[in-house]
DRENTORKOL-3810 file (N, C-alpha, C; in nm, 4 decimals):
REM DRENTORKOL-3810
@n.u->-4.0584; n.v->-5.0146; n.w->5.0934; ca.u->-4.1469; ca.v->-5.1276; ca.w->5.1146; c.u->-4.2901; c.v->-5.0847; c.w->5.0810
@n.u->-4.3568; n.v->-5.1568; n.w->4.9952; ca.u->-4.4938; ca.v->-5.1196; ca.w->4.9603; c.u->-4.5898; c.v->-5.1486; c.w->5.0749
@n.u->-4.7009; n.v->-5.0761; n.w->5.0753; ca.u->-4.8051; ca.v->-5.1006; ca.w->5.1747; c.u->-4.9391; c.v->-5.1021; c.w->5.1034
@n.u->-5.0353; n.v->-5.1689; n.w->5.1658; ca.u->-5.1693; ca.v->-5.1738; ca.w->5.1094; c.u->-5.2717; c.v->-5.1720; c.w->5.2219
@n.u->-5.3894; n.v->-5.1195; n.w->5.1899; ca.u->-5.4991; ca.v->-5.1234; ca.w->5.2859; c.u->-5.6308; c.v->-5.1315; c.w->5.2093
@n.u->-5.7249; n.v->-5.2011; n.w->5.2690; ca.u->-5.8594; ca.v->-5.2131; ca.w->5.2143; c.u->-5.9478; c.v->-5.1212; c.w->5.2955
@n.u->-6.0298; n.v->-5.0405; n.w->5.2284; ca.u->-6.1205; ca.v->-4.9492; ca.w->5.2978; c.u->-6.2198; c.v->-5.0288; c.w->5.3832
@n.u->-6.2659; n.v->-4.9685; n.w->5.4900; ca.u->-6.3574; ca.v->-5.0376; ca.w->5.5804; c.u->-6.4879; c.v->-5.0776; c.w->5.5118
@n.u->-6.5272; n.v->-5.0059; n.w->5.4061; ca.u->-6.6490; ca.v->-5.0425; ca.w->5.3337; c.u->-6.6224; c.v->-5.1453; c.w->5.2229
@n.u->-6.4980; n.v->-5.1931; n.w->5.2139; ca.u->-6.4552; ca.v->-5.2929; ca.w->5.1147; c.u->-6.4684; c.v->-5.2450; c.w->4.9707
@n.u->-6.4859; n.v->-5.1160; n.w->4.9480; ca.u->-6.5040; ca.v->-5.0667; ca.w->4.8120; c.u->-6.3719; c.v->-5.0355; c.w->4.7432
@n.u->-6.2664; n.v->-5.0084; n.w->4.8193; ca.u->-6.1405; ca.v->-4.9700; ca.w->4.7548; c.u->-6.0194; c.v->-5.0298; c.w->4.8246
@n.u->-5.9148; n.v->-5.0384; n.w->4.7437; ca.u->-5.7830; ca.v->-5.0810; ca.w->4.7902; c.u->-5.6872; c.v->-4.9680; c.w->4.7565
@n.u->-5.6015; n.v->-4.9343; n.w->4.8516; ca.u->-5.4999; ca.v->-4.8316; ca.w->4.8299; c.u->-5.3638; c.v->-4.8955; c.w->4.8551
@n.u->-5.2749; n.v->-4.8837; n.w->4.7581; ca.u->-5.1397; ca.v->-4.9376; ca.w->4.7721; c.u->-5.0407; c.v->-4.8263; c.w->4.7411
@n.u->-4.9291; n.v->-4.8240; n.w->4.8121; ca.u->-4.8279; ca.v->-4.7190; ca.w->4.7946; c.u->-4.6881; c.v->-4.7785; c.w->4.7986
@n.u->-4.5988; n.v->-4.7096; n.w->4.7283; ca.u->-4.4576; ca.v->-4.7465; ca.w->4.7306; c.u->-4.3766; c.v->-4.6212; c.w->4.6965
@n.u->-4.2548; n.v->-4.6172; n.w->4.7439; ca.u->-4.1638; ca.v->-4.5101; ca.w->4.7052; c.u->-4.0668; c.v->-4.5669; c.w->4.6028
@n.u->-4.0467; n.v->-4.4940; n.w->4.4924; ca.u->-3.9489; ca.v->-4.5341; ca.w->4.3922; c.u->-3.8424; c.v->-4.4263; c.w->4.3811
@n.u->-3.7245; n.v->-4.4661; n.w->4.3382; ca.u->-3.6118; ca.v->-4.3736; ca.w->4.3308; c.u->-3.6068; c.v->-4.2953; c.w->4.2005
@n.u->-3.7066; n.v->-4.3120; n.w->4.1163; ca.u->-3.7106; ca.v->-4.2426; ca.w->3.9869; c.u->-3.8006; c.v->-4.1184; c.w->3.9964
@n.u->-3.7766; n.v->-4.0201; n.w->3.9089; ca.u->-3.8626; ca.v->-3.9008; ca.w->3.9082; c.u->-4.0012; c.v->-3.9327; c.w->3.8504
@n.u->-4.1014; n.v->-3.8495; n.w->3.8804; ca.u->-4.2374; ca.v->-3.8759; ca.w->3.8341; c.u->-4.2506; c.v->-3.8944; c.w->3.6825
@n.u->-4.1752; n.v->-3.8178; n.w->3.6029; ca.u->-4.1900; ca.v->-3.8327; ca.w->3.4572; c.u->-4.1470; c.v->-3.9719; c.w->3.4105
@n.u->-4.0466; n.v->-4.0296; n.w->3.4745; ca.u->-4.0022; ca.v->-4.1653; ca.w->3.4405; c.u->-4.1093; c.v->-4.2686; c.w->3.4782
@n.u->-4.1664; n.v->-4.2519; n.w->3.5967; ca.u->-4.2705; ca.v->-4.3431; ca.w->3.6436; c.u->-4.3948; c.v->-4.3308; c.w->3.5553
@n.u->-4.4309; n.v->-4.2078; n.w->3.5209; ca.u->-4.5489; ca.v->-4.1847; ca.w->3.4376; c.u->-4.5330; c.v->-4.2516; c.w->3.3017
@n.u->-4.4133; n.v->-4.2424; n.w->3.2456; ca.u->-4.3891; ca.v->-4.3081; ca.w->3.1171; c.u->-4.4063; c.v->-4.4593; c.w->3.1295
@n.u->-4.3587; n.v->-4.5168; n.w->3.2386; ca.u->-4.3739; ca.v->-4.6612; ca.w->3.2595; c.u->-4.5203; c.v->-4.7016; c.w->3.2717
@n.u->-4.6041; n.v->-4.6105; n.w->3.3196; ca.u->-4.7470; ca.v->-4.6384; ca.w->3.3362; c.u->-4.8292; c.v->-4.6139; c.w->3.2104
@n.u->-4.7743; n.v->-4.5409; n.w->3.1131; ca.u->-4.8556; ca.v->-4.4991; ca.w->2.9982; c.u->-4.8007; c.v->-4.5415; c.w->2.8623
@n.u->-4.6817; n.v->-4.5917; n.w->2.8559; ca.u->-4.6217; ca.v->-4.6348; ca.w->2.7294; c.u->-4.6429; c.v->-4.7855; c.w->2.7150
@n.u->-4.7192; n.v->-4.8272; n.w->2.6153; ca.u->-4.7534; ca.v->-4.9693; ca.w->2.6040; c.u->-4.6308; c.v->-5.0589; c.w->2.5863
@n.u->-4.5261; n.v->-5.0097; n.w->2.5227; ca.u->-4.4045; ca.v->-5.0912; ca.w->2.5090; c.u->-4.3396; c.v->-5.1142; c.w->2.6454
@n.u->-4.3397; n.v->-5.0105; n.w->2.7292; ca.u->-4.2834; ca.v->-5.0272; ca.w->2.8630; c.u->-4.3735; c.v->-5.1133; c.w->2.9502
@n.u->-4.5032; n.v->-5.0941; n.w->2.9407; ca.u->-4.5973; ca.v->-5.1763; ca.w->3.0175; c.u->-4.5789; c.v->-5.3241; c.w->2.9859
@n.u->-4.5591; n.v->-5.3551; n.w->2.8605; ca.u->-4.5393; ca.v->-5.4942; ca.w->2.8199; c.u->-4.4134; c.v->-5.5534; c.w->2.8842
@n.u->-4.3149; n.v->-5.4694; n.w->2.9096; ca.u->-4.1887; ca.v->-5.5168; ca.w->2.9687; c.u->-4.1997; c.v->-5.5411; c.w->3.1191
@n.u->-4.2721; n.v->-5.4543; n.w->3.1915; ca.u->-4.2694; ca.v->-5.4683; ca.w->3.3363; c.u->-4.3998; c.v->-5.5170; c.w->3.3983
@n.u->-4.5143; n.v->-5.4915; n.w->3.3374; ca.u->-4.6438; ca.v->-5.5310; ca.w->3.3942; c.u->-4.6687; c.v->-5.6760; c.w->3.3539
@n.u->-4.5934; n.v->-5.7652; n.w->3.4125; ca.u->-4.5916; ca.v->-5.9033; ca.w->3.3694; c.u->-4.5642; c.v->-5.9910; c.w->3.4899
@n.u->-4.5975; n.v->-6.1166; n.w->3.4801; ca.u->-4.5755; ca.v->-6.2095; ca.w->3.5895; c.u->-4.5598; c.v->-6.3487; c.w->3.5298
@n.u->-4.4632; n.v->-6.4270; n.w->3.5748; ca.u->-4.4467; ca.v->-6.5614; ca.w->3.5210; c.u->-4.5739; c.v->-6.6471; c.w->3.5358
@n.u->-4.6513; n.v->-6.6227; n.w->3.6408; ca.u->-4.7737; ca.v->-6.6981; ca.w->3.6616; c.u->-4.8901; c.v->-6.6486; c.w->3.5782
@n.u->-4.8672; n.v->-6.5380; n.w->3.5061; ca.u->-4.9732; ca.v->-6.4758; ca.w->3.4272; c.u->-4.9078; c.v->-6.3925; c.w->3.3167
@n.u->-4.8424; n.v->-6.4570; n.w->3.2186; ca.u->-4.7642; ca.v->-6.3842; ca.w->3.1191; c.u->-4.8510; c.v->-6.2968; c.w->3.0271
@n.u->-4.8162; n.v->-6.1707; n.w->3.0186; ca.u->-4.8896; ca.v->-6.0764; ca.w->2.9333; c.u->-4.8460; c.v->-6.0955; c.w->2.7889
@n.u->-4.9425; n.v->-6.1093; n.w->2.6978; ca.u->-4.9091; ca.v->-6.1223; ca.w->2.5562; c.u->-4.9455; c.v->-5.9981; c.w->2.4770
@n.u->-5.0252; n.v->-5.9073; n.w->2.5341; ca.u->-5.0648; ca.v->-5.7859; ca.w->2.4631; c.u->-5.0892; c.v->-5.6729; c.w->2.5619
@n.u->-5.0315; n.v->-5.5566; n.w->2.5340; ca.u->-5.0594; ca.v->-5.4336; ca.w->2.6086; c.u->-5.0775; c.v->-5.3237; c.w->2.5054
@n.u->-5.1915; n.v->-5.2582; n.w->2.5084; ca.u->-5.2176; ca.v->-5.1428; ca.w->2.4223; c.u->-5.2625; c.v->-5.0280; c.w->2.5115
@n.u->-5.2022; n.v->-4.9111; n.w->2.4921; ca.u->-5.2361; ca.v->-4.7944; ca.w->2.5736; c.u->-5.2370; c.v->-4.6714; c.w->2.4847
@n.u->-5.3525; n.v->-4.6077; n.w->2.4721; ca.u->-5.3671; ca.v->-4.4796; ca.w->2.4026; c.u->-5.3785; c.v->-4.3744; c.w->2.5121
@n.u->-5.2634; n.v->-4.3284; n.w->2.5586; ca.u->-5.2552; ca.v->-4.2440; ca.w->2.6779; c.u->-5.2972; c.v->-4.1000; c.w->2.6504
@n.u->-5.4275; n.v->-4.0818; n.w->2.6429; ca.u->-5.4878; ca.v->-3.9492; ca.w->2.6315; c.u->-5.6268; c.v->-3.9584; c.w->2.6920
@n.u->-5.6775; n.v->-3.8449; n.w->2.7369; ca.u->-5.8131; ca.v->-3.8457; ca.w->2.7926; c.u->-5.9097; c.v->-3.8972; c.w->2.6861
@n.u->-5.9900; n.v->-3.9959; n.w->2.7215; ca.u->-6.0803; ca.v->-4.0593; ca.w->2.6265; c.u->-6.0166; c.v->-4.1747; c.w->2.5513
@n.u->-5.8843; n.v->-4.1898; n.w->2.5634; ca.u->-5.8156; ca.v->-4.3011; ca.w->2.4984; c.u->-5.8518; c.v->-4.4327; c.w->2.5654
@n.u->-5.8203; n.v->-4.5401; n.w->2.4988; ca.u->-5.8516; ca.v->-4.6735; ca.w->2.5484; c.u->-5.7223; c.v->-4.7498; c.w->2.5778
@n.u->-5.7341; n.v->-4.8476; n.w->2.6639; ca.u->-5.6231; ca.v->-4.9393; ca.w->2.6885; c.u->-5.6812; c.v->-5.0804; c.w->2.6991
@n.u->-5.5945; n.v->-5.1777; n.w->2.6830; ca.u->-5.6326; ca.v->-5.3161; ca.w->2.7114; c.u->-5.5069; c.v->-5.4012; c.w->2.7234
@n.u->-5.5201; n.v->-5.5037; n.w->2.8034; ca.u->-5.4149; ca.v->-5.6038; ca.w->2.8068; c.u->-5.4765; c.v->-5.7422; c.w->2.8142
@n.u->-5.4011; n.v->-5.8394; n.w->2.7648; ca.u->-5.4450; ca.v->-5.9774; ca.w->2.7569; c.u->-5.3278; c.v->-6.0650; c.w->2.8005
@n.u->-5.3572; n.v->-6.1674; n.w->2.8781; ca.u->-5.2514; ca.v->-6.2595; ca.w->2.9196; c.u->-5.2689; c.v->-6.3947; c.w->2.8514
@n.u->-5.1631; n.v->-6.4693; n.w->2.8533; ca.u->-5.1704; ca.v->-6.6093; ca.w->2.8154; c.u->-5.2293; c.v->-6.6856; c.w->2.9334
@n.u->-5.2637; n.v->-6.8103; n.w->2.9118; ca.u->-5.3120; ca.v->-6.8928; ca.w->3.0215; c.u->-5.1988; c.v->-6.9086; c.w->3.1216
@n.u->-5.2289; n.v->-6.8803; n.w->3.2461; ca.u->-5.1263; ca.v->-6.8861; ca.w->3.3493; c.u->-5.1644; c.v->-6.9789; c.w->3.4631
@n.u->-5.0880; n.v->-6.9717; n.w->3.5690; ca.u->-5.1131; ca.v->-7.0568; ca.w->3.6850; c.u->-5.2136; c.v->-6.9961; c.w->3.7815
@n.u->-5.2406; n.v->-6.8658; n.w->3.7700; ca.u->-5.3384; ca.v->-6.8011; ca.w->3.8573; c.u->-5.4793; c.v->-6.8277; c.w->3.8051
@n.u->-5.5710; n.v->-6.8491; n.w->3.8983; ca.u->-5.7119; ca.v->-6.8662; ca.w->3.8635; c.u->-5.7941; c.v->-6.7784; c.w->3.9570
@n.u->-5.8741; n.v->-6.6900; n.w->3.8985; ca.u->-5.9631; ca.v->-6.6025; ca.w->3.9756; c.u->-6.1026; c.v->-6.6160; c.w->3.9157
@n.u->-6.1981; n.v->-6.6522; n.w->3.9974; ca.u->-6.3354; ca.v->-6.6731; ca.w->3.9495; c.u->-6.3381; c.v->-6.7634; c.w->3.8256
@n.u->-6.2570; n.v->-6.8709; n.w->3.8312; ca.u->-6.2480; ca.v->-6.9724; ca.w->3.7252; c.u->-6.1875; c.v->-6.9198; c.w->3.5944
@n.u->-6.1173; n.v->-6.8089; n.w->3.5996; ca.u->-6.0515; ca.v->-6.7504; ca.w->3.4826; c.u->-5.9002; c.v->-6.7636; c.w->3.4995
@n.u->-5.8321; n.v->-6.8110; n.w->3.3940; ca.u->-5.6861; ca.v->-6.8194; ca.w->3.3984; c.u->-5.6212; c.v->-6.7485; c.w->3.2800
@n.u->-5.7012; n.v->-6.6995; n.w->3.1864; ca.u->-5.6539; ca.v->-6.6138; ca.w->3.0776; c.u->-5.7229; c.v->-6.4793; c.w->3.0978
@n.u->-5.6461; n.v->-6.3812; n.w->3.1403; ca.u->-5.7041; ca.v->-6.2549; ca.w->3.1859; c.u->-5.7084; c.v->-6.1507; c.w->3.0748
@n.u->-5.8185; n.v->-6.0783; n.w->3.0714; ca.u->-5.8350; ca.v->-5.9656; ca.w->2.9796; c.u->-5.8910; c.v->-5.8494; c.w->3.0593
@n.u->-5.8353; n.v->-5.7327; n.w->3.0343; ca.u->-5.8788; ca.v->-5.6118; ca.w->3.1034; c.u->-5.8752; c.v->-5.4975; c.w->3.0032
@n.u->-5.9726; n.v->-5.4074; n.w->3.0138; ca.u->-5.9747; ca.v->-5.2923; ca.w->2.9237; c.u->-6.0461; c.v->-5.1766; c.w->2.9932
@n.u->-6.0344; n.v->-5.0599; n.w->2.9331; ca.u->-6.1023; ca.v->-4.9444; ca.w->2.9884; c.u->-6.0700; c.v->-4.8181; c.w->2.9122
@n.u->-6.1136; n.v->-4.7081; n.w->2.9701; ca.u->-6.0996; ca.v->-4.5759; ca.w->2.9099; c.u->-6.0244; c.v->-4.4833; c.w->3.0053
@n.u->-5.9383; n.v->-4.4007; n.w->2.9497; ca.u->-5.8658; ca.v->-4.3019; ca.w->3.0290; c.u->-5.9633; c.v->-4.1892; c.w->3.0650
@n.u->-5.9838; n.v->-4.1678; n.w->3.1947; ca.u->-6.0762; ca.v->-4.0644; ca.w->3.2419; c.u->-6.0059; c.v->-3.9330; c.w->3.2721
@n.u->-5.8867; n.v->-3.9422; n.w->3.3296; ca.u->-5.8074; ca.v->-3.8245; ca.w->3.3641; c.u->-5.6619; c.v->-3.8529; c.w->3.3321
@n.u->-5.5936; n.v->-3.7492; n.w->3.2862; ca.u->-5.4521; ca.v->-3.7615; ca.w->3.2516; c.u->-5.3878; c.v->-3.6261; c.w->3.2758
@n.u->-5.2980; n.v->-3.6198; n.w->3.3712; ca.u->-5.2270; ca.v->-3.4967; ca.w->3.4033; c.u->-5.0795; c.v->-3.5312; c.w->3.4254
@n.u->-5.0036; n.v->-3.5472; n.w->3.3140; ca.u->-4.8633; ca.v->-3.5887; ca.w->3.3253; c.u->-4.7810; c.v->-3.4857; c.w->3.4018
@n.u->-4.6891; n.v->-3.5274; n.w->3.4823; ca.u->-4.6595; ca.v->-3.6638; ca.w->3.5226; c.u->-4.7124; c.v->-3.6963; c.w->3.6618
@n.u->-4.8295; n.v->-3.6461; n.w->3.6967; ca.u->-4.8756; ca.v->-3.6676; ca.w->3.8337; c.u->-5.0011; c.v->-3.7504; c.w->3.8499
@n.u->-5.0850; n.v->-3.7636; n.w->3.7456; ca.u->-5.2135; ca.v->-3.8307; ca.w->3.7646; c.u->-5.2567; c.v->-3.9080; c.w->3.6404
@n.u->-5.3048; n.v->-4.0305; n.w->3.6642; ca.u->-5.3614; ca.v->-4.1151; ca.w->3.5599; c.u->-5.4805; c.v->-4.1885; c.w->3.6215
@n.u->-5.5975; n.v->-4.1741; n.w->3.5593; ca.u->-5.7186; ca.v->-4.2399; ca.w->3.6094; c.u->-5.7870; c.v->-4.3091; c.w->3.4925
@n.u->-5.8250; n.v->-4.4352; n.w->3.5114; ca.u->-5.8942; ca.v->-4.5070; ca.w->3.4053; c.u->-5.9960; c.v->-4.6054; c.w->3.4618
@n.u->-6.0935; n.v->-4.6405; n.w->3.3768; ca.u->-6.1856; ca.v->-4.7473; ca.w->3.4141; c.u->-6.1122; c.v->-4.8798; c.w->3.3993
@n.u->-6.1606; n.v->-4.9790; n.w->3.4712; ca.u->-6.0978; ca.v->-5.1106; ca.w->3.4739; c.u->-6.2116; c.v->-5.2128; c.w->3.4649
@n.u->-6.2220; n.v->-5.2776; n.w->3.3515; ca.u->-6.3252; ca.v->-5.3782; ca.w->3.3284; c.u->-6.2530; c.v->-5.5085; c.w->3.2982
@n.u->-6.2763; n.v->-5.6103; n.w->3.3801; ca.u->-6.1967; ca.v->-5.7322; ca.w->3.3647; c.u->-6.2836; c.v->-5.8574; c.w->3.3588
@n.u->-6.2333; n.v->-5.9555; n.w->3.2875; ca.u->-6.3069; ca.v->-6.0798; ca.w->3.2701; c.u->-6.2983; c.v->-6.1719; c.w->3.3912
@n.u->-6.2193; n.v->-6.1390; n.w->3.4913; ca.u->-6.2110; ca.v->-6.2233; ca.w->3.6099; c.u->-6.2988; c.v->-6.1729; c.w->3.7243
@n.u->-6.3688; n.v->-6.0615; n.w->3.7025; ca.u->-6.4662; ca.v->-6.0176; ca.w->3.8020; c.u->-6.5891; c.v->-6.1067; c.w->3.7944
@n.u->-6.6573; n.v->-6.1197; n.w->3.9045; ca.u->-6.7827; ca.v->-6.1943; ca.w->3.9044; c.u->-6.8813; c.v->-6.1274; c.w->3.8091
@n.u->-6.8893; n.v->-5.9931; n.w->3.8157; ca.u->-6.9703; ca.v->-5.9150; ca.w->3.7215; c.u->-6.8758; c.v->-5.8662; c.w->3.6123
@n.u->-6.8765; n.v->-5.9331; n.w->3.4988; ca.u->-6.7813; ca.v->-5.9062; ca.w->3.3906; c.u->-6.7987; c.v->-5.7683; c.w->3.3267
@n.u->-6.9107; n.v->-5.7010; n.w->3.3514; ca.u->-6.9330; ca.v->-5.5675; ca.w->3.2941; c.u->-6.9071; c.v->-5.4563; c.w->3.3953
@n.u->-6.8674; n.v->-5.4915; n.w->3.5163; ca.u->-6.8449; ca.v->-5.3925; ca.w->3.6218; c.u->-6.7317; c.v->-5.2973; c.w->3.5853
@n.u->-6.7597; n.v->-5.1664; n.w->3.5917; ca.u->-6.6585; ca.v->-5.0631; ca.w->3.5659; c.u->-6.6024; c.v->-5.0158; c.w->3.6995
@n.u->-6.4832; n.v->-5.0637; n.w->3.7332; ca.u->-6.4155; ca.v->-5.0134; ca.w->3.8515; c.u->-6.3217; c.v->-4.9021; c.w->3.8057
@n.u->-6.2632; n.v->-4.8311; n.w->3.8996; ca.u->-6.1770; ca.v->-4.7175; ca.w->3.8675; c.u->-6.0401; c.v->-4.7370; c.w->3.9318
@n.u->-5.9346; n.v->-4.7182; n.w->3.8516; ca.u->-5.7967; ca.v->-4.7216; ca.w->3.9011; c.u->-5.7396; c.v->-4.5810; c.w->3.8894
@n.u->-5.6833; n.v->-4.5320; n.w->3.9992; ca.u->-5.6281; ca.v->-4.3958; ca.w->4.0055; c.u->-5.4821; c.v->-4.4040; c.w->4.0505
@n.u->-5.3919; n.v->-4.3547; n.w->3.9664; ca.u->-5.2489; ca.v->-4.3468; ca.w->3.9976; c.u->-5.2150; c.v->-4.2021; c.w->4.0315
@n.u->-5.1543; n.v->-4.1809; n.w->4.1481; ca.u->-5.1089; ca.v->-4.0478; ca.w->4.1887; c.u->-4.9580; c.v->-4.0551; c.w->4.2130
@n.u->-4.8844; n.v->-3.9647; n.w->4.1483; ca.u->-4.7389; ca.v->-3.9606; ca.w->4.1607; c.u->-4.7002; c.v->-3.8297; c.w->4.2278
@n.u->-4.6354; n.v->-3.8402; n.w->4.3433; ca.u->-4.5960; ca.v->-3.7224; ca.w->4.4196; c.u->-4.4442; c.v->-3.7175; c.w->4.4300
@n.u->-4.3828; n.v->-3.6125; n.w->4.3737; ca.u->-4.2363; ca.v->-3.6038; ca.w->4.3808; c.u->-4.1885; c.v->-3.5715; c.w->4.5220
@n.u->-4.0701; n.v->-3.6209; n.w->4.5539; ca.u->-4.0010; ca.v->-3.5798; ca.w->4.6758; c.u->-3.8515; c.v->-3.5769; c.w->4.6458
@n.u->-3.7731; n.v->-3.5429; n.w->4.7433; ca.u->-3.6294; ca.v->-3.5246; ca.w->4.7209; c.u->-3.5608; c.v->-3.6523; c.w->4.6719
@n.u->-3.6147; n.v->-3.7683; n.w->4.7081; ca.u->-3.5496; ca.v->-3.8944; ca.w->4.6733; c.u->-3.6132; c.v->-3.9671; c.w->4.5549
@n.u->-3.7202; n.v->-3.9116; n.w->4.4978; ca.u->-3.7863; ca.v->-3.9797; ca.w->4.3861; c.u->-3.9343; c.v->-3.9490; c.w->4.3809
@n.u->-4.0158; n.v->-4.0552; n.w->4.3905; ca.u->-4.1607; ca.v->-4.0406; ca.w->4.3740; c.u->-4.2355; c.v->-4.1342; c.w->4.4672
@n.u->-4.3366; n.v->-4.0790; n.w->4.5329; ca.u->-4.4318; ca.v->-4.1625; ca.w->4.6059; c.u->-4.5400; c.v->-4.2008; c.w->4.5056
@n.u->-4.5599; n.v->-4.3303; n.w->4.4853; ca.u->-4.6598; ca.v->-4.3816; ca.w->4.3925; c.u->-4.7751; c.v->-4.4386; c.w->4.4744
@n.u->-4.8943; n.v->-4.3881; n.w->4.4455; ca.u->-5.0141; ca.v->-4.4343; ca.w->4.5152; c.u->-5.1152; c.v->-4.4790; c.w->4.4104
@n.u->-5.1629; n.v->-4.6022; n.w->4.4228; ca.u->-5.2663; ca.v->-4.6528; ca.w->4.3336; c.u->-5.3886; c.v->-4.6864; c.w->4.4183
@n.u->-5.5035; n.v->-4.6357; n.w->4.3748; ca.u->-5.6307; ca.v->-4.6627; ca.w->4.4418; c.u->-5.7223; c.v->-4.7315; c.w->4.3417
@n.u->-5.7742; n.v->-4.8457; n.w->4.3807; ca.u->-5.8676; ca.v->-4.9197; ca.w->4.2951; c.u->-6.0010; c.v->-4.9231; c.w->4.3701
@n.u->-6.1027; n.v->-4.8587; n.w->4.3116; ca.u->-6.2318; ca.v->-4.8516; ca.w->4.3810; c.u->-6.3438; c.v->-4.9095; c.w->4.2954
@n.u->-6.4545; n.v->-4.9370; n.w->4.3632; ca.u->-6.5688; ca.v->-4.9987; ca.w->4.2975; c.u->-6.5725; c.v->-5.1491; c.w->4.3189
@n.u->-6.5064; n.v->-5.1958; n.w->4.4250; ca.u->-6.4870; ca.v->-5.3386; ca.w->4.4472; c.u->-6.5758; c.v->-5.3990; c.w->4.5554
@n.u->-6.6721; n.v->-5.3236; n.w->4.6068; ca.u->-6.7525; ca.v->-5.3710; ca.w->4.7201; c.u->-6.8211; c.v->-5.5050; c.w->4.6928
@n.u->-6.8660; n.v->-5.5272; n.w->4.5710; ca.u->-6.9387; ca.v->-5.6501; ca.w->4.5372; c.u->-6.8473; c.v->-5.7588; c.w->4.4798
@n.u->-6.7186; n.v->-5.7324; n.w->4.4737; ca.u->-6.6239; ca.v->-5.8266; ca.w->4.4107; c.u->-6.5292; c.v->-5.8856; c.w->4.5147
@n.u->-6.5822; n.v->-5.9670; n.w->4.6041; ca.u->-6.5034; ca.v->-6.0192; ca.w->4.7157; c.u->-6.3801; c.v->-6.0988; c.w->4.6700
@n.u->-6.3964; n.v->-6.1901; n.w->4.5769; ca.u->-6.2844; ca.v->-6.2738; ca.w->4.5323; c.u->-6.1775; c.v->-6.1881; c.w->4.4637
@n.u->-6.2204; n.v->-6.1033; n.w->4.3705; ca.u->-6.1244; ca.v->-6.0168; ca.w->4.3008; c.u->-6.0581; c.v->-5.9198; c.w->4.3980
@n.u->-6.1359; n.v->-5.8645; n.w->4.4903; ca.u->-6.0800; ca.v->-5.7688; ca.w->4.5877; c.u->-5.9679; c.v->-5.8336; c.w->4.6679
@n.u->-5.9882; n.v->-5.9571; n.w->4.7104; ca.u->-5.8828; ca.v->-6.0266; ca.w->4.7855; c.u->-5.7583; c.v->-6.0431; c.w->4.6996
@n.u->-5.7772; n.v->-6.0745; n.w->4.5714; ca.u->-5.6625; ca.v->-6.0862; ca.w->4.4810; c.u->-5.5909; c.v->-5.9539; c.w->4.4614
@n.u->-5.6676; n.v->-5.8468; n.w->4.4479; ca.u->-5.6074; ca.v->-5.7143; ca.w->4.4297; c.u->-5.5288; c.v->-5.6699; c.w->4.5530
@n.u->-5.5692; n.v->-5.7145; n.w->4.6710; ca.u->-5.4984; ca.v->-5.6741; ca.w->4.7931; c.u->-5.3506; c.v->-5.7086; c.w->4.7864
@n.u->-5.3203; n.v->-5.8243; n.w->4.7310; ca.u->-5.1795; ca.v->-5.8605; ca.w->4.7137; c.u->-5.1312; c.v->-5.8270; c.w->4.5723
@n.u->-5.2215; n.v->-5.8321; n.w->4.4752; ca.u->-5.1837; ca.v->-5.8076; ca.w->4.3363; c.u->-5.1276; c.v->-5.6692; c.w->4.3108
@n.u->-5.1900; n.v->-5.5669; n.w->4.3687; ca.u->-5.1385; ca.v->-5.4313; ca.w->4.3476; c.u->-5.0008; c.v->-5.4140; c.w->4.4115
@n.u->-4.9762; n.v->-5.4844; n.w->4.5225; ca.u->-4.8415; ca.v->-5.4780; ca.w->4.5819; c.u->-4.7379; c.v->-5.5341; c.w->4.4849
@n.u->-4.7709; n.v->-5.6452; n.w->4.4218; ca.u->-4.6799; ca.v->-5.7041; ca.w->4.3237; c.u->-4.6568; c.v->-5.6120; c.w->4.2057
@n.u->-4.7630; n.v->-5.5462; n.w->4.1592; ca.u->-4.7504; ca.v->-5.4510; ca.w->4.0482; c.u->-4.6575; c.v->-5.3367; c.w->4.0889
@n.u->-4.6756; n.v->-5.2833; n.w->4.2091; ca.u->-4.5897; ca.v->-5.1728; ca.w->4.2544; c.u->-4.4445; c.v->-5.2155; c.w->4.2678
@n.u->-4.4210; n.v->-5.3356; n.w->4.3165; ca.u->-4.2828; ca.v->-5.3838; ca.w->4.3283; c.u->-4.2176; c.v->-5.3974; c.w->4.1905
@n.u->-4.2915; n.v->-5.4465; n.w->4.0932; ca.u->-4.2386; ca.v->-5.4580; ca.w->3.9564; c.u->-4.2136; c.v->-5.3190; c.w->3.8957
@n.u->-4.3036; n.v->-5.2258; n.w->3.9207; ca.u->-4.2854; ca.v->-5.0878; ca.w->3.8741; c.u->-4.1585; c.v->-5.0283; c.w->3.9338
@n.u->-4.1383; n.v->-5.0495; n.w->4.0627; ca.u->-4.0177; ca.v->-4.9999; ca.w->4.1300; c.u->-3.8912; c.v->-5.0604; c.w->4.0692
@n.u->-3.8900; n.v->-5.1919; n.w->4.0524; ca.u->-3.7732; ca.v->-5.2569; ca.w->3.9923; c.u->-3.7433; c.v->-5.2017; c.w->3.8540
@n.u->-3.8475; n.v->-5.1780; n.w->3.7769; ca.u->-3.8309; ca.v->-5.1297; ca.w->3.6398; c.u->-3.7823; c.v->-4.9842; c.w->3.6352
@n.u->-3.8398; n.v->-4.8990; n.w->3.7179; ca.u->-3.8054; ca.v->-4.7564; ca.w->3.7109; c.u->-3.6814; c.v->-4.7203; c.w->3.7911
@n.u->-3.6432; n.v->-4.7999; n.w->3.8864; ca.u->-3.5240; ca.v->-4.7705; ca.w->3.9670; c.u->-3.3948; c.v->-4.8001; c.w->3.8919
@n.u->-3.4034; n.v->-4.8603; n.w->3.7746; ca.u->-3.2818; ca.v->-4.8977; ca.w->3.6991; c.u->-3.2072; c.v->-4.7740; c.w->3.6527
END
């Protein structure tokens, strides 16, 4: 069962889930654009493009079609950023710049940590830099849980 918490200073959200797959499988799902296109998707916000250059300094971006979700008056979502850290299969860190933030140029940071255990992998995602983004932060509180559940479904196969 995934869990999430918002930091007391409202700057970050931390979400965690356990998956039955090994870290290398989970890492591939997080860094291979073909796999991202398959699982990082939602009927209410269909992804039409995922590009990931999974190397330090590499860039990523995704774009959705117009969906049923609306955040800060945006229903066609675009997000992009740069890979800051990459240590396969345990760590992935990138900037996150999205068109649904109130400040469209705000560089937030997403950090994925994969910890192996006997039954698979503990996946922890931390999204920070959200103190001034109240509307987006509220969306991320549930949104990251949905992302983790989809990741689990995809990698547990």
